[in-house]
Backbone as XML, in Angstrom:
<?xml version="1.0"?>
<chain id="A" units="angstrom">
  <residue number="1" name="MET">
    <atom name="N" x="62.268" y="39.602" z="16.431"/>
    <atom name="CA" x="62.774" y="38.260" z="16.628"/>
    <atom name="C" x="61.733" y="37.294" z="16.087"/>
  </residue>
  <residue number="2" name="ARG">
    <atom name="N" x="62.194" y="36.250" z="15.460"/>
    <atom name="CA" x="61.283" y="35.227" z="14.961"/>
    <atom name="C" x="61.615" y="33.887" z="15.600"/>
  </residue>
  <residue number="3" name="VAL">
    <atom name="N" x="60.567" y="33.088" z="15.806"/>
    <atom name="CA" x="60.708" y="31.748" z="16.362"/>
    <atom name="C" x="59.906" y="30.782" z="15.508"/>
  </residue>
  <residue number="4" name="GLN">
    <atom name="N" x="60.313" y="29.517" z="15.562"/>
    <atom name="CA" x="59.576" y="28.472" z="14.856"/>
    <atom name="C" x="59.099" y="27.451" z="15.871"/>
  </residue>
  <residue number="5" name="LEU">
    <atom name="N" x="57.826" y="27.069" z="15.751"/>
    <atom name="CA" x="57.265" y="26.058" z="16.638"/>
    <atom name="C" x="57.856" y="24.708" z="16.242"/>
  </residue>
  <residue number="6" name="ASP">
    <atom name="N" x="58.615" y="24.121" z="17.163"/>
    <atom name="CA" x="59.274" y="22.843" z="16.889"/>
    <atom name="C" x="58.339" y="21.681" z="17.181"/>
  </residue>
  <residue number="7" name="LYS">
    <atom name="N" x="57.793" y="21.655" z="18.423"/>
    <atom name="CA" x="56.935" y="20.529" z="18.781"/>
    <atom name="C" x="56.081" y="20.871" z="19.996"/>
  </residue>
  <residue number="8" name="PHE">
    <atom name="N" x="55.045" y="20.082" z="20.171"/>
    <atom name="CA" x="54.168" y="20.186" z="21.328"/>
    <atom name="C" x="54.610" y="19.172" z="22.368"/>
  </residue>
  <residue number="9" name="GLU">
    <atom name="N" x="54.663" y="19.598" z="23.620"/>
    <atom name="CA" x="55.016" y="18.712" z="24.727"/>
    <atom name="C" x="53.729" y="18.204" z="25.381"/>
  </residue>
  <residue number="10" name="ASP">
    <atom name="N" x="53.816" y="17.100" z="26.107"/>
    <atom name="CA" x="52.643" y="16.519" z="26.772"/>
    <atom name="C" x="52.093" y="17.394" z="27.885"/>
  </residue>
  <residue number="11" name="ASN">
    <atom name="N" x="52.927" y="18.242" z="28.453"/>
    <atom name="CA" x="52.527" y="19.021" z="29.627"/>
    <atom name="C" x="51.993" y="20.405" z="29.264"/>
  </residue>
  <residue number="12" name="GLU">
    <atom name="N" x="51.351" y="20.508" z="28.095"/>
    <atom name="CA" x="50.768" y="21.775" z="27.646"/>
    <atom name="C" x="51.813" y="22.853" z="27.339"/>
  </residue>
  <residue number="13" name="MET">
    <atom name="N" x="53.019" y="22.438" z="27.056"/>
    <atom name="CA" x="54.073" y="23.359" z="26.670"/>
    <atom name="C" x="54.414" y="23.107" z="25.201"/>
  </residue>
  <residue number="14" name="VAL">
    <atom name="N" x="55.037" y="24.109" z="24.582"/>
    <atom name="CA" x="55.550" y="23.945" z="23.228"/>
    <atom name="C" x="57.022" y="24.326" z="23.233"/>
  </residue>
  <residue number="15" name="VAL">
    <atom name="N" x="57.766" y="23.730" z="22.327"/>
    <atom name="CA" x="59.178" y="24.051" z="22.173"/>
    <atom name="C" x="59.300" y="24.987" z="20.976"/>
  </residue>
  <residue number="16" name="LEU">
    <atom name="N" x="59.886" y="26.152" z="21.221"/>
    <atom name="CA" x="60.135" y="27.123" z="20.170"/>
    <atom name="C" x="61.631" y="27.196" z="19.902"/>
  </residue>
  <residue number="17" name="LEU">
    <atom name="N" x="61.982" y="27.351" z="18.647"/>
    <atom name="CA" x="63.379" y="27.518" z="18.241"/>
    <atom name="C" x="63.564" y="28.922" z="17.709"/>
  </residue>
  <residue number="18" name="LEU">
    <atom name="N" x="64.691" y="29.550" z="18.029"/>
    <atom name="CA" x="64.996" y="30.823" z="17.387"/>
    <atom name="C" x="65.111" y="30.572" z="15.896"/>
  </residue>
  <residue number="19" name="TYR">
    <atom name="N" x="64.559" y="31.478" z="15.104"/>
    <atom name="CA" x="64.523" y="31.289" z="13.654"/>
    <atom name="C" x="65.162" y="32.484" z="12.976"/>
  </residue>
  <residue number="20" name="PRO">
    <atom name="N" x="65.989" y="32.309" z="11.989"/>
    <atom name="CA" x="66.469" y="31.020" z="11.499"/>
    <atom name="C" x="67.615" y="30.503" z="12.359"/>
  </residue>
  <residue number="21" name="GLY">
    <atom name="N" x="68.021" y="29.343" z="12.108"/>
    <atom name="CA" x="69.185" y="28.768" z="12.782"/>
    <atom name="C" x="68.819" y="27.705" z="13.790"/>
  </residue>
  <residue number="22" name="GLY">
    <atom name="N" x="67.842" y="27.972" z="14.634"/>
    <atom name="CA" x="67.392" y="26.988" z="15.596"/>
    <atom name="C" x="68.415" y="26.543" z="16.609"/>
  </residue>
  <residue number="23" name="ARG">
    <atom name="N" x="69.417" y="27.375" z="16.875"/>
    <atom name="CA" x="70.475" y="26.968" z="17.814"/>
    <atom name="C" x="70.027" y="27.037" z="19.263"/>
  </residue>
  <residue number="24" name="ARG">
    <atom name="N" x="69.019" y="27.827" z="19.532"/>
    <atom name="CA" x="68.515" y="27.940" z="20.895"/>
    <atom name="C" x="67.037" y="27.616" z="20.898"/>
  </residue>
  <residue number="25" name="SER">
    <atom name="N" x="66.618" y="26.938" z="21.963"/>
    <atom name="CA" x="65.207" y="26.602" z="22.086"/>
    <atom name="C" x="64.725" y="26.975" z="23.477"/>
  </residue>
  <residue number="26" name="PHE">
    <atom name="N" x="63.428" y="27.133" z="23.601"/>
    <atom name="CA" x="62.838" y="27.397" z="24.903"/>
    <atom name="C" x="61.390" y="26.946" z="24.883"/>
  </residue>
  <residue number="27" name="ASP">
    <atom name="N" x="60.884" y="26.640" z="26.063"/>
    <atom name="CA" x="59.511" y="26.186" z="26.222"/>
    <atom name="C" x="58.628" y="27.347" z="26.640"/>
  </residue>
  <residue number="28" name="VAL">
    <atom name="N" x="57.425" y="27.371" z="26.120"/>
    <atom name="CA" x="56.424" y="28.351" z="26.532"/>
    <atom name="C" x="55.092" y="27.624" z="26.656"/>
  </residue>
  <residue number="29" name="PRO">
    <atom name="N" x="54.183" y="28.160" z="27.474"/>
    <atom name="CA" x="52.863" y="27.544" z="27.574"/>
    <atom name="C" x="52.141" y="27.580" z="26.228"/>
  </residue>
  <residue number="30" name="ARG">
    <atom name="N" x="51.506" y="26.492" z="25.889"/>
    <atom name="CA" x="50.782" y="26.369" z="24.624"/>
    <atom name="C" x="49.731" y="27.467" z="24.471"/>
  </residue>
  <residue number="31" name="GLU">
    <atom name="N" x="49.142" y="27.885" z="25.590"/>
    <atom name="CA" x="48.078" y="28.895" z="25.567"/>
    <atom name="C" x="48.543" y="30.261" z="25.055"/>
  </residue>
  <residue number="32" name="LEU">
    <atom name="N" x="49.854" y="30.505" z="25.001"/>
    <atom name="CA" x="50.346" y="31.783" z="24.500"/>
    <atom name="C" x="50.333" y="31.865" z="22.975"/>
  </residue>
  <residue number="33" name="LEU">
    <atom name="N" x="50.208" y="30.729" z="22.323"/>
    <atom name="CA" x="50.202" y="30.712" z="20.862"/>
    <atom name="C" x="48.779" y="30.838" z="20.335"/>
  </residue>
  <residue number="34" name="PRO">
    <atom name="N" x="48.632" y="31.362" z="19.135"/>
    <atom name="CA" x="47.291" y="31.471" z="18.564"/>
    <atom name="C" x="46.676" y="30.090" z="18.302"/>
  </residue>
  <residue number="35" name="GLU">
    <atom name="N" x="45.372" y="30.052" z="18.365"/>
    <atom name="CA" x="44.659" y="28.809" z="18.085"/>
    <atom name="C" x="45.007" y="28.345" z="16.673"/>
  </residue>
  <residue number="36" name="GLY">
    <atom name="N" x="45.202" y="27.057" z="16.532"/>
    <atom name="CA" x="45.527" y="26.502" z="15.226"/>
    <atom name="C" x="47.006" y="26.472" z="14.911"/>
  </residue>
  <residue number="37" name="ALA">
    <atom name="N" x="47.849" y="26.914" z="15.843"/>
    <atom name="CA" x="49.299" y="26.874" z="15.609"/>
    <atom name="C" x="49.734" y="25.429" z="15.392"/>
  </residue>
  <residue number="38" name="ARG">
    <atom name="N" x="50.656" y="25.264" z="14.453"/>
    <atom name="CA" x="51.129" y="23.923" z="14.110"/>
    <atom name="C" x="52.652" y="23.892" z="14.098"/>
  </residue>
  <residue number="39" name="ALA">
    <atom name="N" x="53.195" y="22.699" z="14.297"/>
    <atom name="CA" x="54.643" y="22.520" z="14.211"/>
    <atom name="C" x="55.114" y="23.027" z="12.854"/>
  </residue>
  <residue number="40" name="GLY">
    <atom name="N" x="56.190" y="23.788" z="12.872"/>
    <atom name="CA" x="56.738" y="24.362" z="11.651"/>
    <atom name="C" x="56.338" y="25.812" z="11.431"/>
  </residue>
  <residue number="41" name="ASP">
    <atom name="N" x="55.271" y="26.266" z="12.097"/>
    <atom name="CA" x="54.852" y="27.663" z="11.961"/>
    <atom name="C" x="55.931" y="28.597" z="12.495"/>
  </residue>
  <residue number="42" name="VAL">
    <atom name="N" x="56.095" y="29.735" z="11.826"/>
    <atom name="CA" x="57.050" y="30.760" z="12.244"/>
    <atom name="C" x="56.250" y="31.948" z="12.778"/>
  </residue>
  <residue number="43" name="PHE">
    <atom name="N" x="56.701" y="32.496" z="13.914"/>
    <atom name="CA" x="56.023" y="33.611" z="14.569"/>
    <atom name="C" x="56.983" y="34.767" z="14.784"/>
  </residue>
  <residue number="44" name="GLU">
    <atom name="N" x="56.468" y="35.958" z="14.672"/>
    <atom name="CA" x="57.200" y="37.179" z="15.011"/>
    <atom name="C" x="56.939" y="37.443" z="16.495"/>
  </residue>
  <residue number="45" name="VAL">
    <atom name="N" x="58.005" y="37.667" z="17.261"/>
    <atom name="CA" x="57.895" y="37.915" z="18.695"/>
    <atom name="C" x="58.588" y="39.235" z="19.005"/>
  </residue>
  <residue number="46" name="SER">
    <atom name="N" x="57.958" y="40.037" z="19.838"/>
    <atom name="CA" x="58.608" y="41.284" z="20.240"/>
    <atom name="C" x="58.370" y="41.528" z="21.722"/>
  </residue>
  <residue number="47" name="PHE">
    <atom name="N" x="59.259" y="42.288" z="22.307"/>
    <atom name="CA" x="59.175" y="42.652" z="23.713"/>
    <atom name="C" x="59.149" y="44.167" z="23.808"/>
  </residue>
  <residue number="48" name="SER">
    <atom name="N" x="58.343" y="44.676" z="24.697"/>
    <atom name="CA" x="58.368" y="46.116" z="24.952"/>
    <atom name="C" x="58.365" y="46.338" z="26.456"/>
  </residue>
  <residue number="49" name="ARG">
    <atom name="N" x="59.205" y="47.233" z="26.882"/>
    <atom name="CA" x="59.344" y="47.531" z="28.303"/>
    <atom name="C" x="58.151" y="48.362" z="28.754"/>
  </residue>
  <residue number="50" name="ASP">
    <atom name="N" x="57.580" y="47.966" z="29.890"/>
    <atom name="CA" x="56.494" y="48.718" z="30.513"/>
    <atom name="C" x="57.124" y="49.520" z="31.657"/>
  </residue>
  <residue number="51" name="ARG">
    <atom name="N" x="57.606" y="50.704" z="31.337"/>
    <atom name="CA" x="58.334" y="51.525" z="32.307"/>
    <atom name="C" x="57.464" y="51.868" z="33.505"/>
  </residue>
  <residue number="52" name="GLU">
    <atom name="N" x="56.206" y="52.206" z="33.276"/>
    <atom name="CA" x="55.313" y="52.571" z="34.369"/>
    <atom name="C" x="55.132" y="51.417" z="35.360"/>
  </residue>
  <residue number="53" name="GLU">
    <atom name="N" x="54.903" y="50.213" z="34.855"/>
    <atom name="CA" x="54.742" y="49.058" z="35.740"/>
    <atom name="C" x="56.052" y="48.703" z="36.420"/>
  </residue>
  <residue number="54" name="THR">
    <atom name="N" x="57.164" y="48.839" z="35.710"/>
    <atom name="CA" x="58.474" y="48.580" z="36.304"/>
    <atom name="C" x="58.722" y="49.525" z="37.477"/>
  </residue>
  <residue number="55" name="ASP">
    <atom name="N" x="58.440" y="50.802" z="37.293"/>
    <atom name="CA" x="58.631" y="51.788" z="38.365"/>
    <atom name="C" x="57.697" y="51.526" z="39.544"/>
  </residue>
  <residue number="56" name="ARG">
    <atom name="N" x="56.442" y="51.163" z="39.242"/>
    <atom name="CA" x="55.481" y="50.871" z="40.308"/>
    <atom name="C" x="55.944" y="49.669" z="41.125"/>
  </residue>
  <residue number="57" name="LEU">
    <atom name="N" x="56.403" y="48.639" z="40.449"/>
    <atom name="CA" x="56.873" y="47.435" z="41.134"/>
    <atom name="C" x="58.124" y="47.719" z="41.959"/>
  </residue>
  <residue number="58" name="ALA">
    <atom name="N" x="59.031" y="48.520" z="41.442"/>
    <atom name="CA" x="60.239" y="48.878" z="42.193"/>
    <atom name="C" x="59.874" y="49.631" z="43.464"/>
  </residue>
  <residue number="59" name="ALA">
    <atom name="N" x="58.912" y="50.555" z="43.376"/>
    <atom name="CA" x="58.477" y="51.304" z="44.561"/>
    <atom name="C" x="57.810" y="50.370" z="45.564"/>
  </residue>
  <residue number="60" name="GLU">
    <atom name="N" x="57.007" y="49.441" z="45.080"/>
    <atom name="CA" x="56.352" y="48.478" z="45.965"/>
    <atom name="C" x="57.382" y="47.606" z="46.675"/>
  </residue>
  <residue number="61" name="ASN">
    <atom name="N" x="58.376" y="47.116" z="45.931"/>
    <atom name="CA" x="59.419" y="46.284" z="46.532"/>
    <atom name="C" x="60.241" y="47.064" z="47.551"/>
  </residue>
  <residue number="62" name="LYS">
    <atom name="N" x="60.550" y="48.316" z="47.255"/>
    <atom name="CA" x="61.292" y="49.150" z="48.200"/>
    <atom name="C" x="60.492" y="49.345" z="49.480"/>
  </residue>
  <residue number="63" name="SER">
    <atom name="N" x="59.201" y="49.586" z="49.337"/>
    <atom name="CA" x="58.345" y="49.768" z="50.505"/>
    <atom name="C" x="58.307" y="48.499" z="51.357"/>
  </residue>
  <residue number="64" name="LEU">
    <atom name="N" x="58.182" y="47.346" z="50.722"/>
    <atom name="CA" x="58.174" y="46.081" z="51.462"/>
    <atom name="C" x="59.500" y="45.861" z="52.182"/>
  </residue>
  <residue number="65" name="LEU">
    <atom name="N" x="60.605" y="46.136" z="51.505"/>
    <atom name="CA" x="61.919" y="45.978" z="52.129"/>
    <atom name="C" x="62.074" y="46.947" z="53.302"/>
  </residue>
  <residue number="66" name="ASP">
    <atom name="N" x="61.644" y="48.187" z="53.127"/>
    <atom name="CA" x="61.713" y="49.163" z="54.218"/>
    <atom name="C" x="60.898" y="48.680" z="55.420"/>
  </residue>
  <residue number="67" name="ASP">
    <atom name="N" x="59.725" y="48.128" z="55.174"/>
    <atom name="CA" x="58.899" y="47.579" z="56.259"/>
    <atom name="C" x="59.612" y="46.442" z="56.967"/>
  </residue>
  <residue number="68" name="LEU">
    <atom name="N" x="60.234" y="45.539" z="56.214"/>
    <atom name="CA" x="60.935" y="44.406" z="56.801"/>
    <atom name="C" x="62.135" y="44.853" z="57.630"/>
  </residue>
  <residue number="69" name="LEU">
    <atom name="N" x="62.808" y="45.902" z="57.174"/>
    <atom name="CA" x="64.003" y="46.376" z="57.866"/>
    <atom name="C" x="63.693" y="47.446" z="58.902"/>
  </residue>
  <residue number="70" name="GLY">
    <atom name="N" x="62.405" y="47.785" z="59.063"/>
    <atom name="CA" x="62.007" y="48.772" z="60.062"/>
    <atom name="C" x="62.416" y="50.178" z="59.712"/>
  </residue>
  <residue number="71" name="ARG">
    <atom name="N" x="62.528" y="50.480" z="58.453"/>
    <atom name="CA" x="62.878" y="51.826" z="58.016"/>
    <atom name="C" x="61.614" y="52.660" z="57.845"/>
  </residue>
  <residue number="72" name="ASP">
    <atom name="N" x="61.778" y="53.969" z="57.912"/>
    <atom name="CA" x="60.659" y="54.885" z="57.743"/>
    <atom name="C" x="60.454" y="55.294" z="56.302"/>
  </residue>
  <residue number="73" name="GLY">
    <atom name="N" x="61.048" y="54.612" z="55.367"/>
    <atom name="CA" x="60.862" y="54.879" z="53.947"/>
    <atom name="C" x="61.634" y="56.034" z="53.498"/>
  </residue>
</chain>
């Protein structure tokens, strides 16, 4: 997926547009972009699932819910 930096906001956020097309936009913290990023720059963005962390978090949430409901797990 590619995005284009549209503009910088006053609150340390930037507006990114899906590229090409720019039909959808979203704000992200400015600190996530590389130093020197400028309006008009295009970035490659990718997501990867962290299965191990997802499973660990699910087990933690289940344990907390079991504790709240008085279950023995």
